[in-house]
N, C-alpha and C positions, 0 to 999 in steps of 0.2 A: 120739164123734160122736152127737149126738142125732138121733132119727128123727122126722120130721114127717109126719103124715097131714093133708092139706088138701082140703077140698071146693073144687073148682075150676070154672072157667068152661067152659060148653059151647061158647060162641062161638069160632069159629076166628079168633084174633087176627091171625095173619099176613095174612089176607085183608082185615083192616080193617073189621070189621062195625060197624054203627051203634051209638052209645052207648046202652046199656040196662043196668039192674041185672044184675050177674053172678048167674046162677042156680047153685045148688048141684047137684052131680052126684056120681058115684061118687068116692070118695076116691082121690087120686093120691099116689104115693110120690115125693117130691122129693129125698130123700136116698138115699145108697147107690150102689154102683158101677153104672155104666151100660154100660160097654164091656168085654168080656172081654179078658184078656191074650192076645197072639198066641201061636200055637204056636211054640215055639223052633225047630222044624224049618223054619218059613217065613222065618226071618231070614237070607235069602240075601244075601251081599255083592253090591254093584253096582259097575260100573266107575267109576273116577275120570274126570273130564273131562280132555281133552288139555292138556298144559302146554307153553308156548313161552317164548321169551326176547325181550326188547327189546334191540336192539343200538344203536338210536338213531343220530344223525348221526355220532358218533365213529368208527363203522366205516367211514364213507365216506373219511376221511382217515387211517385207520390204516395203519401199515407192513404190508408183506406178512407179516412174522412175527407182528405183533399180530393181523392179520386171521385168519391160519391158526390161531393158538392160541385165539382167541375162538370161532371156529366149530367147532374140534375139541372145545372144552369143551361146546358145545351138543350136538354129536353124541354125545359120550361120556356125557352125562347120560341119553341115551335119547330126548331130545326131537327133533322134526323140524319145529319151527316157529320162525321168526324174524320179529320186527317191525322194520321198517327205514324210516327217514325217506327219502323221495324228494323232497327239498326243492326247491320250485319255483325259488328264487333260484339254486340250484346247477345245475339242469337247463336253465333258460332265463334266464341272467343278463341278456340283452338280448332284446328282442322278436324272435322268429324265429330266435335263435341257440340251438341245442340241444346240450347237452353231456352225453353218456351214459356216458362212460368210468368215472367213480367208482361209479355205481350198477350198471353192467354187471359190474364187477369183483366186487362183493360178491354180487350175485344169482347169478352163475355159480359162485362159490366155494361158496355155500350149496347150490346144486343138486348140485354134485359130491359133497356129503356127504349127500344125501337130505333136505335141509332146505328146506321151502317158505317163501316170503316173503309176509308181510302188508305191503304198501307203504303208508306214511302219506303222503298227498298234502297237504303242509303248507307253511307260510310263504309270504311274498309278496316277489317281486323288487321293487326300487325302482320300476321302470317301471310296475308293475301295482298299486301300493299306493294305498289310499284316502288315506293321509297318509305320503308318503315320509319325513318327519321322524321317524316312529316306528320306522323300520327294518323288518327282515324279519318282525316280529310284527304289523305293521299288517294289518288286514283288507283283503281285495282291494277294489279300486274297482268291479270288475265280476264278477258271478256268471258271466256268459257267458264271459269270458276265463278264469276259473278252470276252467270246464267244458271249454274247449278244451285247456288244459294236461292235465287228467285224461284226456281222450281220447287225446292224444298219448302219454302214458305207457302207457296200456293198449295202444295200437297197437304201440309199441316192444317191450313186454314180453309181447305175446300169445304164449301157449304156454310162457312161463317163470314168469309171475306170475298168480295167479288171484284174489287177495284184495286189495282196495283200501279203505283207511280214509280217510274224508273229514275231513281236518284233525286237530288234536290239541287237546283241551280248549278248544273255542270258547266255553264259558260263563265264561271269565275273561279279563281284560285282559292277562295275562302272554303269552298266545298269540294273542289276538284284539283287539289294541289299536285304538281307545282303550277299547272296552268291548264286552261280550257283545252280540251282535245275532242273536237266533234267527231273525228274519225273513230277514235276508241269508243266514244259514247254510242255511235251508230252500231258498232259491233256488239256493245253491251245490250242495246235494244234488241238486236237480232237474236242474241242468245237467250235473253230473258223472255222475250215474247214466245219463242219456240218452246222453252221449258215450261212456262206457265200454261200455255194452251194445251200442252201435252197432257197435263194432269187436270186441267179445268178449262175445257173449250169455251165455256160461257164467260170466263173471266174477261174483264175490261182492262187492257194494258194502256196506261196513260204515259205518253212519252213527252220528253222535253223538260218540264219544270224550269223553263228558261226565264232568267231574270230579264225584264224589259229595260235593259240598260245599254249604254253606248260603250265604245272602246275606252278603257283607261288602264291604269297600272294593275288593277285587280280583276277586270272583267273583259270578256270579248263581247262585241256588239251582238245583241240577241238575234237580230235578223241574219247576220253573217253566220252565226252558229247554226241556225236552222238551215240555211242554204247549204252549208257544208255537211250537215247531217244527211240531207237528201242526196247530195253528190256521193256520199259514202255508202248509200244503200239503205237508208232508214225507212224509205217508203215501203208500206206493207207490213211494218213491224211495230205499229202502234195503232190503237183504236181511237185515241183522243190525244190532242196536243194540249199541253198545259203551259201556262205562262204565269209570271208574277208581276202584274202591272202596277207596281207602287208608283204613286204620283205625289205623295205629300211633299211639301206642305200645302199643295193645291189639289184641285180636283183632277179627275182623269181627263175631262174635256179641256181643262185649263192648260194641259201640256201640248195642245194642238200646234202651237207655233214653235215648239222645240224639236229640231230635226231627229234627235235620238230619244224623244220623250215617249212615254208609254202609249199614247193614243196613236201616233204615227207608226210606231213599231208594231202594234197589234194589227193595224190595217195592212202594213207591208208583209207581216207574217201570213196573214190571211191570203193575200195575193200570191205568196209563195206556195201555199197549200193548193190554191186553185190551179196554179201553173203546173203542179205536180200531180194533178188529178185527185186530190184529197178533198174535194168539195163537199162530200157527205160526212166528213169528220168534224166534230165540234172542237172548240177551244175552251178549256176550263181555266178559270182563274183560281189556282190552288193556293195562292196566298194573296191577300190584299189587306190594307189597313194602314194605320199611322200610329206613332207613339204619342202619348200625351207628354209634350216637351215644351214647356213654357219658353225656353230659350229659342226654339224655332217658331214660336208663335202658335203652337198647337195646344190650346187649352183643352180641358175635357169636353167643353161644349163644342169647340171646333172639331175635335175628333169625331163627335157624334154627327156633326154636319157633313164631314167628309165621308163618313160611313154611309149615310143616307144617299149622298150624291152618287157614290160609286155603285151602290146597289141598283139605282135607277138608270144610271148610264150604261152599265154592263148589260142590263136587261134589254136594252135597245138593239143589241147586236143579234142578228138572226142566227148566227153560227155559234153563239155563246152557249155554254152549258153552265153547270153549277159554279158558284164562287165560294171560297173558303176564307172566313175572317181570320186574320192572324192578329191576336190569338185569344184564347179564352180568358186568361188571367195574367196580371202582371207577375213578373218573375221575382221581383224584389220590391220592398216598400221603400219609398223615399229615395230611390236611386236617381242619380244624375245621368246615368247611361240610358239613352233613348231605347236601346235594345231590350231593356228590362220593363218598358212601359207601354208595350203594344196591347196589353190586355184590355178587353171590354169590361172586365171585372177588376177591381182593385185587389191588392194582395189579400185583404181581409174578406174577399168575396162580395163586397158591396158593389152594386152595379154603377158603372159610369154611364153618361148619356149615350155613348155608342151602343151599349147593350140594349137600351131602350129603343134606339134607332133600328136595330136588327129585329127585335121582337115586334115592333110596329110594322115594319115592312113585311115580315112573314105573316102577321095577322091580316094585313090588307091584301097582300098577294097579287096586287094589280098595279100595272104601270099606267098612270093617268096624265102624264105630262102633256099639256096641249100642244106644245111645239113639236114634240115627237109624233103625237098621234096625227097631227096635220100632215107632217112630212110623210109619215107611213101611208096615209090614205092617198096622197098624191103619187107616191112612188109605186103603189100597187097598180095604178092605172097606166104606168109607163114601163113597159117591159124592157125597153132599151137601157134602163138604168141598171138592171141586174141586181145583184145582192148588195145590201148596205154593208160598208166596211167599217164605218165609225158610228158612234152615237151622234145625235144632233148637238152641235156646239155653237156658242154665240161668238160674234165678232163685230168689228166696226170697220167700215171702209176708210179710205184715206182721209176723208174729211169728217169722220166721226159718226156717220150714220150707222145705226145698229142693224144687224141681220142675224139670222141663224142659218147654218149650213149643215149638210151631211154628205159624206163621200160614199159613192157607190162604185161598183165595178165599171159602169159605163159613164161615169162622170160625177158632177156635183149638182146638188139641188140646193137652191137658195130661197129664203123667204125674207123679204124686207117689207117696208110699209107699202111698196108698190105691188106686192103679191109674190107668187112663186115663179121661178125661172130656173131653167136647167142649162148647164154647160157640159157638153160631152167630154169624154176623156181626152180627146185630141187637143182641147184648148183649156181645160179646167185648171191645170197647173199655172198657165200663163195668166188666166183671169185672177187667181189668188195672188200671184206675184205682183200683179199690177196695182192691187189695193183698191180696185173699183169693182162694182157689181155689174153683172149683165143687166141690160135694160130691155132685152127682148130675146126672141128665139135665135137659135143657131141655124143659119140658112146658107147653104152652099159654101161652107167653109168660112163663114164670117159671123161674128157676134159683136153687137154694139154694147159698149160699156157706158155707165152713167157718169163719166168724168165731165167736169166743166170744160168746155172747149171741144168736146168730142173725143172719143177713143174707140178703137175697134181691134179685135183680135182676128187675124186671118190664119187659115190653115189649109195646106194641101200636102199630099205625100211628097210632091216634088220640091216644095219650098220650105216645109216645116212650119213652125208656129212663130208668128211675129206680131208685135203690137205697133199700131200706127195711130197717131193722135194729133189733135190740134190742127194747125194750118196745113200741115203735110197731108193729113187725112182729107181736109176740105178740097185740096187740089187733086186728089187721087181720082183717076177714071179707070174703068175696066180695061181700056186699051193697053195700059202699061203692065197689066198682070198683077200677080200677087207679090207681096214683099218677100225679099230674100235676105234681109238683114234687119236688125234693130236700128233705131235711130242713132246716129253717131255724129261726132263733131269733125268737120273738115275745114280747117282755117276758121273763118268767121261764120261759116254756114253750119246748119244742122241738116243732115242728109239721111234719107232712107232709100235703099236700093230695091228695085222691083225686077220682075222677070224681063221686061222690055224697056227699061229706062230707070230713071231715078228722079226724086223730087228733092230740091235744095231750098232751104228757107234761110233768108237773112233778114235782119231787122229792118234794113232800109228798102229792100226790094220785095219782101214777102216770099211766097212759095212759087217756085218755077219748076215746071215739068220738063225733064230732059229725056226725050225718047231716043232709043237706040236706032 
């Protein structure tokens, strides 16, 4: 690694000083380790987040034997949480006709085993549907009527159920036909929250249940849905945000490079919450898991590996709350439909490796991943990083050198064979896009990268973020200021523009500085 001494700007760039020729000052060291390794004694394991199971609507019509065996499996795993549909069409099939027996049976059986219920208030009876022809997945015609139903459920289950989730995946037409409607959903949240709190002030209202998916013919981008929820007045009408961060056939951190993947979307949703003042609210993963689907390469053993990975990755998020495995048991035996094969128990109630992964995680109860614990210890000593937004995830730079990284409010933290280094939020996106790792600290708007031939990211409020590398970087001097463009082709030359000039490189003449 070459070592560079650079005469640097006196001007405080982050404050956005007025444009003026950069004056030389004492030499700054831009290469070399900037963050000491943590003391191994400080790498203390931290608790895993609570783990629950989704039972779904099938538990409502299960036989007594099936219900007992399902809930016994939940309890035997060490879990004490169950997510259960309290479907409006079942509870109020006709306006004013309330049918409580199916849900009472499951709730009481769960409580007997020390299992608390997260009630999903979902689906629409025909009489309350915006379009009865769409069936029970039609969105409600009235947010007010939905709120009344939510209040009735909270009244009936007061003292037995404390957590209520408002709908299921409303950002898709599969559960909110004919199409996602974040404005209506925000109104439903307002009505349900008000009615539930009126009868049970201690109840926890879980909003969102948003699928972490992008825009397609069936779904609205989850981040867009959340942003429009906030714009429509959802803030203040939920206690917890919930998401469904499915990532199969890979791991959660394996989606880092996918723009609409679960990892980036969760981080962006958290940023949106922070922007709206909801920093004290958790995000719950109220569904996660994968089907055993040999066609997609997910064997039972692979399902178990993905289960274990998600549990440990989710637990690295400081804002994360409980996670709910989807689901307890396969819906059919020998089905070719992946939707039937999410269970951690086979149809005959024998456990898959995924069930063992859950029970093992609950029994351990601790997160011991050394990459995460090292990052966590370093981050604790750097207040400028703020809250972690992602788990630790692996990567390789442009020439194949491995690293691990983690995103924070204030930037990125990297660890490679050279040690730990931080890129602040002003330049971290450009660093990632470059494919190279920082090789030293961020100093006065500059960060050196470990590219062969040299590369550096520059930032100021007046010029933005730009990458300069190779011979053009070697020819740069503070007198021509900070870059105002990326490198571009001009005839036979490669050119970068700066505040007070430009640098042109041609193969026959090398790099030439052209001052204004």
